[in-house]
N, C-alpha and C positions, 0 to 999 in steps of 0.2 A: 266223234268221241266214242271210243270203244267201251262197251259195257256188256256184262252177261245178261242183264235184264233192264228194262226201262225203269227210269227213276221218276218219282212223282212229279218233279218239277219240270221235266222236259216238255210236257204239254202246256205248262204254264208260261213258257218263254214268251210266246206271242199272244197270250190270252188277254182278254179284258181284265182289269184289276179285280172286278167282282168275281169272275170265274177263277182267276189265279188264287184269290183268297179262299175260295171254296175248295180248290185242290189242296191248298196248304192245310186247311182244317181237316180235310179227309185223311191226310197223311199223318195227322197228329202233331204237326209242327207249329201250329198257331199258338198253342198255349205258352210257349217259351217267350212270346212277346206280350202276353196279356198285361202284365204290370207296366211295362214301358209304354204300350199303346194308351192305356188309361191315363198314365202320368202325363204324356205329351198332349193328350186331348184336353186335359184340365188346363194346362198352361196355354194351349192355343185358344181355348174359350176365353180365358182371362185376357189374353192379348187382343182378340177381336172385339171384346167388350170395352176396350179402351184403358186397360190397366197396364202399367209398365211391367215387363217380365224380366228384363236384364238391366244390369247397372255396370258401367265401366268406371273404374277408378284409375286416374292418370298417375303414372309413376313420376316421381320428382327427381330431377337430375337428368343429364344427357344420356346416361347409359341405363337408366331405370326402366323396367318394363311396366306396362299397364297390367291391371288385373280385372277380371270379369266375374260377376256374381249373378246367379239366377235368383230372382226375387220370389217371395211368397211360399217358400218351402217349409214344411214343418220338420221337426227333429227327426222323425222316422224317414222322411224323404231325403233329408240331407245325408243320413247314414247310408241309405241305399245308393245314393249318387256317388258318395265317396268310394264305396266298394265296387260299383259298376264302372264309373268313369274316371276314377283316380289314376293319375299317370303311372305311378309305381304298380298299382294293381293291374293295369292293362299291360304293362311291360312284363310283369310276372307271367302273364298269359301269352307272351310272345309278340306284343305290339311294339316292336322296336322301331317301326316306321314313324312313330309320333315325332313331329319336329320339335326341336328345342324351343323354337319360337314360331308363332304363327300370327298372321294378320287376320283378325276376327272382325267380321262385319256385324257387330252386335246391334248396330242401330236398326237393321232391318227387322229385328224381332220386336222392337218398340215402335216401329213405324205406325201401326194401327193406333196406338196410344197417342202419338204425336199428331196424326191426321185428325183425331177427334178433339184433342186439347189445344194444339197450336197449329191450326190448318195453314196459316200464312207462311210458316217457317218450318213445317214438318220435315221436308226433304233435306233442308240444310242441316237441321239438328240431328237427323238420322245419320247423315254423312259424317258429321263430326264425332259420332260415337264409335267409329272404327277403332280397334285397339291392337297394339302389338304386345301379345301376351306370351310370357315365358311359361312353358309347360313344366312347372316344378311340381313337387309332390302334392301340394294342396290345390292344384288347378283343375279339379274335377268339373267344376262348373264351366270352365272354358272348353273342355273336351265335350261336354254335353251340348253346349251351344254350337261348336264347330261341326259336330257329327250328326246332330238331330234337329235342333231348333232353327238354326240359321238356314240349312237347306230347305226345310219345310216352309219357313217364312218367305224365302226367296221365290219359291214356286208360287205361293199364293199371292204375293204382293208384286209379282213380276209386271203386271200391266202398269202399276203406278210407277215403278222404277224405270220402265222403258219409256214412258211418256215424259218423265222428268229428264231423261238423258237426251231427248230430242230424236228426230227421225233418223233411220238408218241411211246408208249412203245412197241407195237407189230405190226406185219403186219396187223392183223385184225383191230386193233385200227386205223391205218393209213387209211385203206380202208373205214372204217365207217366215219372217219373225213372228208375225201375228197369227199365221196359220199354226205354228208350233204352240203358241200360247193357248189358242182356242182348243187344240187337240188335248193338251194337258188338262185344261179345265173340264173338258168333256169326260176324260178318264177319271177325274176326281169326283165327278157327279155334281158339278156346279152348274146352275141354270145358265142357259145360253145368253139370256138377256143381261147377265151381270156385266158383260163386256160391251154393252151397247154403245156407250160413248167412247170407249177406248180403242176398239178394233180399227183396223185400217179402213178408212172411208167412213168412219162413224161420226165425223164432224168435230173431233177433238180441238182442232185449230180454231174452230169458230167460237169456242167457249172462252169467256173472259176468265179472269183469275178466280172470281167467286164461283163461276160455273164449274171450273175444274175442281175446286175444292168440294163442291157438292157432289160431283161425279165420283170422287174418291170415297166420300162418305157412303154413297149408294153402293159402291163395290164392297165396302166393308160390311154393310148391312146384308148384302147378298151372301157373302161368305159366312156371316153369323147365322144365317137361316139354315145352313147345312149342318148336319150332325157333326160335331168336331171329331168324334171317334171315326166316322166314315172318312173324313179328310185325312186323318192321321194314318189309318190302316191302308188306305189306297195309296197314299204317298209312299208308305213303307214298302208295299209290294212292288211299286214301280222301281224303288231302289233295289229290291231283291232281284227283280228281273234283270237289271243291269249287271248285278253280281253273277247271276246265273249265266248270262250271255258271256261275260268275261271268263268265267270258269270253263264253259263249253269250248271256247276258242282255244284255250291252252291245254285242255285235257284230251289230247289226241289219242292217247293210249291208256285210258282208264282214269287217271286222275292228274292233278297238276300241282306244282310247287307254289306255295303261297307267294313268294317273291315275284313269280311270273304272272300271277293273276292280279295282285294288288297294285294297280296303277294308282296314281295320286287321286283320281276321282273315286276309286273304290275303297281307299283306306278309311275315309269317314264312315262308310257303310258298315265296315267290320267293327270299328270302334263304337259306333252308335247302337247297332242292333245285336252285336255278339260280344260286347265288352272287350273287343280286341283279341278274341280267342279264335284262332284259325281252326283249331280242332272242333270248336262248336259250329263253325261254318261247314266243315266237312260232314259233321253229323246231320246238319240241316239238309245238306245236299245228298245225303246217303252215299258218300264217297269215302273210300279208305284213304289214309294218308299216303302220300308218295313215298316210295322206299328211301329216297334221299332227303325227305323232309326232316328238318331238325328244329324243334320248337325250343328256343333258348329262353329259359325262365329267369336267368340271372347273368349279369355280365361279370367277367373277371375283374378283380380288384386292380387298380392301376399300380404299376411298378415303375418307379422312377430311378434313373441312373444319373444321379447328380451328387456331387460331394465325395466321390470315391477317392480323390487325391488325398484327402485327410485320413483315409484308411490305409494308405500305401505301406506305411511302416508295419502295421499289423499283418497285412497280407504277405509282405516280404518275409517276415519272421515265420509265418505259418507255412509258407511254401519253401523256405530255406534258400531263397535267392536274394541277390542284392536289391535294395529298395529302388535304385536307379532303374533296374530292369522293369520293375512294376510301373514306375512312372512312364517309361517308354511305351509299355504295352497300353497303358491308359490313354496316352497321347494318340497312339494309333487307333484305338477304339473310338475315341472322340473325334478323330479327324482333324486335330489341331496341333499347334507346335508344342504345347505343354499338356500336362495331365490335368490342368485346371479346366473344368467345363465352362462353356460360355455363360451358363447361369451363375456359376461361382464368381466369374470375373465381374459380372454386372452387380452382383450383391456386394462385393467388396467396394466397387466404385460408388454404389449408393451410400454405403457407410461413410466413405470419405466425403462425399458431397454433403451428407447430412451434418457432418462435423463443421464444415465450412459455412453452411447455411446457418447453423445454430450460432456460431461465433459472430457472424455478421449481424444477425438480429440482436444478439446480446450487446453489441457495441453501439447500437443506434442511440443517438442523443438528439435533443431539441436543436434545431438549426440545420441539421443534416437534410439531405434530400430523402423523400420517402422511399421505401424499399418495394414499391409497386413496380414490378418489372424484374425483380430478382428471380421469380419463377416464370418461365415462359408458358403462357396460357392461350396462345392462338391469336392474341391481339397483334395486328400488324398495320401500321400506318406510316406515311412518309412525310408528314408535316411536323411542326415543332411539337415537342412533348407537352401535353396538357393535363391539367387536373392531378398533377403529382405522379403521372406515369412516365417512366423512362424506358424506351425500347432497349431490350437486351441489356438491362442493368447488370446482370450476372457477369457479363464480360468485363465490366469495369470494377466490380467490387469483390469477386471471388478469386481465389488464387488461380493463376494460369494453368498449373498442372491439373487442377480439378476440372476446369473447363475443357482442357485438351483431352482428358480421359473420357468425358461425356461425348465430345465430338467424335472420338475414335470408336467407342463401343456402340453408339446409337446412330452411326452414320449411314446405315443401309436398312432397307425394308423390303418386304414383298408386297406387291399390290394384289389384292384378292382376285381381281379379274385377269391378272396377267402374271400368274404364279410361276411361270417357267424361268423368270429372271429375278435376280436380286438387284435392286436399283438404289439410287441415291435417296437419302432422307434429308430434306431441307430443314427439318425441325428436330434435330437430335435432342435439344434440351426440353422441348415439349414432350417428346416420347419418354424421356427419362422421368419427367414429372408424372406422367401417366402410370409408369411402372411403380412409382412410390405411392400413388393413389390417395385414399382419403386421409392418411396421416399428414401428408404434405398439404393437402387442401385445408385441413383444419388448422394446423399449427402456423402455417404462413398466413392464413386468413385472420386468425385471432390476433396475430402480431400487427397486421395492417390495420385492423379495427382499432386496436389500442392507439396506434399512431394517429389515425385520422380523427378519433374522438378527442384526443388531447391537442394535437398540433394542427388539426383542420386540413382543408377548409370545411369539410363535412364528412360524415360517416353514414353508411347505409344502416347501421345498427348501433344502439348504445351498448356500453359494456354490460349492462344488466340484461341485454337481450341476446348475448352471444350464444347461449345454449340453444335457443330457438333458431337463430339465424343459421347456425352451422349444424342443424339437426341431422341432415343427411350424412355427412362424413362421420359425425359422432355415433350415429346408429351403425354405420359400417364398422367402426372401430370396436364397438361393443360386440358385434357379431363375430369379429375376428378374435375375441377374447383379449383385446388390448385396449380397455376402456380408458377414457380420460376421467380423472377423479372429479366428483362434483365440488370438491373444495375449491378448485380453480374458479368456478363461477361464483361461489360465495365471496371469495376474496375480491374478484373483479367488481362485484356489486357494491361491496363496502368501499373499495377504492374510488369508484365513480362518485360516491357521496362526498368524498373529501377532495375532489378536484377543485381547482380555483374557478372563479366566476368566468363566464364567457367574455372573451375579448375579441372585438372585431379585427379581422385581418385587413389592414389598409393596403390596397394595391396601387392607389394613385391619390396624391394630395396636391391641391392647387391653392395658392394664396394670392388674392387680388386686393391691392390697396384701393380704398374707397374714400373719396373726399366729399364732405357734405358741408352745409352752411354752419353746422354746429360742431364740426371737428372731423378728424380723420380716423378711420379704423381699417382693419384688415379682415376681409371675408375669406374664410377657409372652406374649401370644398374638398371632400374626400370620397373616394369610391372604395367600398369594402367588398371582399369576397369571402364569405364564410366567417368562421370564428375558431378560436383555439381556447384551451383551458390548461392551466399550469398543473403539472403533476405527472408528466409522461414517465420520468425516471422510475417512479414507484410502480407504475403499472407495468412497465417493461420488465422490471425485476420480478414481478409476480409471474408474468408469462414465461420468462426465461427459466425460473426455478422449476415451474411445473413441467415445461417442455423437456428439460434435462432429466427430471425425475422419471418422466414417462419413457424417454429414450433409454435410460439406464435399465429400466425394468422390462420394457417391451420391444425395443427396436429390433433386436436380433430375431425374436420370435415373430414379430410382425413381418419382417422381410422374408423369412422362411415361409410364412403363411401365404404371402403374396405370390411367390414363384410356385410354391407347391400347389396352391389352388388352381392357378392358371394351367399348369402342366397336367394335373389330374383331370381337369375339365376336358382337355384335348384328348387324353387317353380314353376317357369314358365315351366321348363322341366317336372316337375311332372304333372302339369295341361295339358301340351301338350301330355304327354303319355296317360293320361286318355281320352283326346279328340280323340286320334288316335285309341286307343285299346278298349275304352268303359269300362275300369276297371283300378284300381290302379296298379302300378308296384309291383312286388314282391321285397323282400329285395335285391336279386341279381340284378334285373333290375334297382332298384333305385341306387344301388352302381355304375352303369355304368356312371351316370352323377353327383353323389353326393359325391364321395370319396374325391376329392380335397378340397371341402368346409368343409367336416367333419374333415379331417385331420388337416386343418389349424385352425378351430374355435371350434370344439367340441371334440378334442382328438381322432378322428377317430370313435366316437360313432354315428352311424347312427340313433339310436333311439332319441338321444338328438337333432339331426338335424331335424328329423321328428317333434319333439315338437316345435322347433323354427319356422317351417313354418306352424304349425297348422294342421298337418296331423297325423293320427294314424299310428304307426309303425306296419307292418304286422307280425314282429317276433323280438325277442330279440337276440342280438349277444352274443356269448360266449366270456369269457375272460380267455384264457388258461394260465397256469403258465408261467411266464416270464423265458425264457431260456438265454437271453442275460445278462451276468453278468456285470453290470455297464456300463461304457462308451463304445460307439460303436467304436471309434477310437482305444482305448486301446485294445479292443478285436481283432480288425483286425490286429493290430501290433503284438499281441501274436500269431495269426494264421500264419502271415508271418514268424515269427521266428521259429515256430514249423515245418513249411514246409521246412525250410532250407534257408530262405531268408536272404540276406545280402545287405548292402547299395551298390548302383551302383555309382561309381565315374568315372572321365574321363579316368583314367588308364584302368579300366575294359572295358569301352566302346571302347577304341582304341585298346587294346591288346587282349581282349577276347570277341569279339562281340556276339558270340553264347551264352556265359554265361550271358552277359548283357541282351540279349533277354530273356533268361530263367528267369532271375530275374524280368524282366518286367511282364512276365506271372505269376510268383508267387505273385507279387504285385496285379495284377488284381484279382487273385483267392482270396487273402486275403480280398480285398474290397468286392468281391461278396459273401464271407462267411457270411456277414451280411444279405444278402437277403436269403441265405440258412437257417439261424436261424429263420428268419421271416416265411418262408414257413414251417419249422418244427413246429413252434407254430400253424400256421393256419391249417395244415393238421393233427396235432396230432401224426405225425410220420415223420421220416426223408424223405425228398423228393427223388424221383427216379431221375436218370439222365435226363429223359425226362421232368419231372415236373420242375426241376431246370433249364433246358435249357443248359446242359453242352456242346452241340454241338456248342454253340456260343463262347466257351472259348477254349484257347489252354492250355491243361493240360500238365504241364512241365515235363513229364516223357517219356522215350523212347517208352513205350508201349501205350502211349496216354491214352484214357479213361479207357481201361481195367486195366492198372496199376495205373493210377493216381487217379481215382475216389474212390477206397477203402481207399487209403492213406488220401485223403481229408476228407472223411466221418469219419474215425477213429480219425483224428486230431480234428475235430469239436466235436465229441462225448466226447473226453477227456476234452476239454475246457468248455463244457456246462454241464458236469457231467451227461450225458445221456448215455444210452446203444447204442453201434453201431448197425446198422441194421443187421439182420442175412444175411449170404451170401446165395444167391439163386443159384440153379444149373446153371441158365443162366449166372450169374456173374462168377461162377467158370469156366464155359466153356470159357467165354470171357477172363478170366485171363490166361487160359492155352494155348490160341492161340499164337504161337510164332511170327506169322507174322502180328499181328494186326497193321493196319496203325496208324500212329501218329495222334492223335485227334487234328484237328485245328478248329478254331472258326466257322465262317459262311461258309456254303457250298453253293457255287454259282451254279445255274442252267444255262443251255446254254442260252446266251443272257442277263443274269443278270449282273448288275454292282454294284460297291461298292466304297465308298470314300477312298482315300489314304491320309496319312499325307505327308507333303512336306519334305520328307527325303528319304534315300535310301530304295528301295523296292527290295526284292529278290524273284525271281520266280524259284522254284526248280521243276524239272521234275523227277518223279519216274516212271520207265518203267518196263514192263515185256515182255518176248518174244524176238523178233529180236532186234539187237543193234540199238539204236536211237541217232541221233545227235541233239544238241540244238543250235539254232542260234537266232539272233534278227535283226530286220529291223527298221531303223529310218525313219519316214515318215513325210512329210509336211502336211499342212491342206488339200491338194488335194489328199492325199492318195498315193503319189509317193515319191521315194527317191530323195535326192538332187544330188546324184552321186553314183557310185558303191561302194564307201567306206562306205556307210550307211548300208551295210550288215556286221554284226558283227558275226563271226564264228570262228572255231578253228584256222584258219590260219590268222585271223585278229581279235584278241580276245578283243580289247577294242577300243572304239571310242566315243568321245563327251559324256562322263558320263555313258556310257553303256559298260559292260564287261561280258565276258563269262568265267566261271571257272567250268570245268567238266559238271555237270548236271544242273548248276544254271546260270541264267541270272540276273545280278544286275544292276538296273538303279538308279543312284544317282540323284534324281529328281531336286534338286536345281542347278545341273551342266549340265542339258540337255539344249542345246541351244534353244533360243526363237523360232527359225523357225522350230523346230521339234515338231510336234503336237501329234504324236503317236509313241509308241515303240511296235512293234508286236513281240511276242515271238513265235518261230517256232520250231516244232518237225518234223524230217524227218528220214526215214529209212536209215541206212548206207548201201547203195546198193553195195558198194565195198566189204563189209564184207559178205553180204548175198543178192546176186543179185535178188533172186526171192521173197523176203519177202514183205509183205504188212501189213498195219494196219488191224487187224481183232480181233476176240474174244481172240486170244492168244497173239498177239502183241498189247499192249495198253499202254496208259500213263495216269497219273493223275498228278496234279500240286498243290504245296503248295505255297502260297503267304504270305510273312511275312515282317514286318518292326520292327526296334528296339523299337519303342514306344508301340508295342503290337498288331498291326494289324495282324490278322491271318485268312486267307481265304483258301479255297480249291475248286477244280473243277475237275471233271472227266467226259469226254465226253462219250457218248454211243459208243459201238463198231462200227467201220466203216465196211461197207459191200460191197464196190464197187471198191476194188483194190487201195485205196488211199495209197500213200507212203509219203505224206507230209501233215502237217496240221498247221493251225494257232491255237495256244493254247489259248493265251489271248492277249488283247491289253491294254496297259497302255496309257491313253490319257488325254489331258488337258480338264478341265471342269471349266468354269468360271475362277477364279483366282487360282484354285488348280488342283488336278489330280484325276482320277478315273481309275479303272481297270474293264475290261469287259471280261466275259467268252465267247469265240468264238467257238472253236471246229469245225472249217470249214476244211474239208478234200479236198485234191487235188490228183487225179489219174495221173496228169502230173508231179508229183514229185516236188522237190525243184526248179528245173529249171523253170517249169511252174508257180509256185508261185512267184518266183523272177521276171519273165517276167511281171506278172501282176502289180508288184510294180515299174516297169520301170528300172530294173537292167539288164544290158547287160550281158548275159550268154554266155560263150564261147562254141562252139559246141564240 
C-alpha cells in the first residue's frame, strides 16, 4: 500500500491485542470507542452473570418478520442506540449495505443465561431463538446485536457451541478447530484451564450429561472472572485488525473504495464500531477518501410509470398530436400491445373479481354448500371434499370470464433462483389472492366465520371474537389507511346473542325394532357432527353491508396502495443496491428482491417491472414453451393417479396406517410435481434430484430415491409429452444397489431440530452390526423422570402415550401428559447377546422420523469412537404450543445404566 508516511495502525496489524490497543491509544483513536466499550462490557457482564440480554418476538403470519430487543437499557442508552445503530441513521452515513432482512442468532447472546437457568435444554432453547428480522427504521437493537453483541458472544461461547454440534469430520479438522479456539482465548486473555474439559483430547466424550452441564458452568465462571472491559476491548481490536488487513489489501495506491473493502464479514464491523460511517473508518485509519468515493446519504425518491394511459388525452392536447399517437408511443414504451400497463390490467381484473366475489357471498343462503374454496389458499388434496371445503370452488360459482381473466393475467411467474426465464404458474388464483392481500383475507374470512358459526359444523372463532381472530389483516388494513369500522364487530356481537339455540347436525340415523316380553319399541341411534344455529341470513346481511360500504369507500385506494407499495419497495431496493455497490444490479441480483412484485403485478416479467420503476433492464428474459398442460390442480391430480394414488379415508388411516402414510407421500409428490415442471421450463431440461431437492421429500418406494426418482420422472415426461431424461451410469448404479436406504425428506444434522405436527410420531431405528435395543424415557421440564415407570422398554412397552414395538418408538403426542416435556429415544447395545460389543464403525444406527401427515426426517450420527454402548438418538420436546424433534447423537460409555441414572431412574445393581 503506497503512502507518504507510516500510519499508526500498520505496526498493529499483526500485534498482540494488548499492544495494538496501546498503539491505538497512543494515536488518540481509542477515545472514540470509550462509550461503546463500556456499554458492551456492562451487557456482557450481565449476560455472563446469568441475566437475559436479548429478546426475540415472533412475527405473526407467514410473511411477518420477527423483532429483536436488547434488554435492560435505560432511557439514555436507548436514545444513544437509536442514533448510533438506527437503520435510517446508519444509511444517512452511507451504510447502504445493510440488508433488508437478516438472520439473527440472538440465542447465542442469552446462552449463558440459559446454561445457568435451564442447563438440560439450554442449547435447544438458544437455537430456537434465531430470528428473521426486517431492518426497518426502528430496528436499532437488531443492528446492535448483529454487529457487536452476537459476534462477541459467538467468540466467547464458541467451545460450548462446537461441542453441541458434535465432532468435526476428521481428527485433523478437530485439531485445527480447537487450535483456533485456544488461540482466540489466549489473545482475549482468558486462562488456559478454562478449556480443560472442552479442548481436543480433554475427555469431553467421557462426561455424562450432568458432567457436561457442569463443564459449561465452569467455563462461564472462568469467563466471568475476566474483566469484561478487557474481553470487549480485545475482541474489538481483533475486529479492527481484520478491517485494517482488508483495507491494506485493497489500498494498493494510497487508499481504497469502501465497496471494495467491505466484504460481508467486515460490514458488521463498520456498523458496530463506526455507526456505519465509512468516513469515520478513514479517519481512524488516517487515510484520505478515494477520489472516486461517493458517500450517498439519501436515496432518490421512487418514480413510477404506471397509469399513463389515463393521461393520454391531456398529453395529446398539450403536444398537439392525435391521442392515438400518444397511445401508440405508450404501447411502445411499455413493450405491450396497448397503452395499458401490466399493473393497470391487473388492477382492473382485481376490481372485476371483487365484484363477483362480493355478489357470490351476498347470495349465500342456508342449505347451500359452504364457500370455503372460493379463494385459493394453497390447500391441495385429491380425496373427497371434507369439512365443508370444495377444491377450486371458484371455477364452479364465479363467472367464467372472471376466472379466464385471472388464468390469463397470472399464468406466468419468475422463479427467484432461475430468473432468466418466465415460466408457467400452476396457481394463478392463489397468486391473484396474494395480490389482493389482507383485504381479501379478512372479508372472505369473516364471511366464512359467519357461515360456520351459524350453519356448522364448527367454527374456529365465535362472532364475538372476529376482531381478535383476524387481528393481523385488520392491523394491515389500518396501516394502509383503509380500516374496517368497529361497528361491524359490535353488530356481529349483538347478532350472535340473537342466534337460535344449537341444533345437532345429524349425519347418520339408524332405527332398530326391539321386541320384549312387555311390548315392542324402536331404538333410534344417531351420529351427529357439530351443530348449527338459526340466523345466518341476518349475519350475512350485516357482513355484506359492511363489506360493500368498505369497498365503496376504500377499494380503489387500497388497490392503488397495494401496487404502489410493492413497486416503490422494489425501486428503493434498486437504489440501495446502486448506493452500496456503485453499479446497477444484474438481472439475477434484481430478481432477489423483485420477483414477488413482478409475479403479482407484471406476470413475472422483470423487464416490465424495470419499466414501471423507470430503470433500464440489463437483459431480456426468455419465455420457454409451456409444459404445464392446462390447470395446475388437474395436472397434479393426474400425476397422483399415475403414481398409484388413491383417496385416504378413515378406514385406511385406522387399519392400514403405513399405506395411509404412503398415500400422503404420493400426495406431496403430486403437489411438488408442479414445481418440477416449472424447473424443467426454466432449465430447458428435466431437473436433477439435487436441483429439484428430492432429499426434502419421502419418495414412496422401498428403494427410496434410487427406485422412486426414475418412476417420478417418467410419469411427468408422459404427462407433459416430453422425453424422459437419459439414464446416466450413476443413476444405473444407484438403481442396482440392493441396500439403498429409504429416501426420507429432511436430513437432520447433529443438534438440528424440526417442527412436528400434533399427532403420532414414529421414530424407527435402523441398525448394523451388534444387536441394539430401543427404549424411550419420559422427562419433565427439569430433564428428570417422574418415576421409574417413565422408562419405556421391551419389558414395559407402553406408558402415557409412548410405546415400543420392535425397532420403533411411537409417541402419540396429543396423549402425552402435560407434565412430560421431553421424550428421549435411546439406542443401547444388547450386552447380554454380545457382551463385548460397542458402538463403532461397524455397529451403528440411523433413524427415520415420520408422521401420518407426511413429516419425513432422518438422522445418522457419526461413528462413536470411545467405547460407547448407549446413546440418546433424538429428543421429542415441547416447543411453544407444539412439538419439535432434535437430533442428539450423544453417546455414553457407561451404558444404559449410566444414562438412566443421569435421568434419575433407579437402576438395580
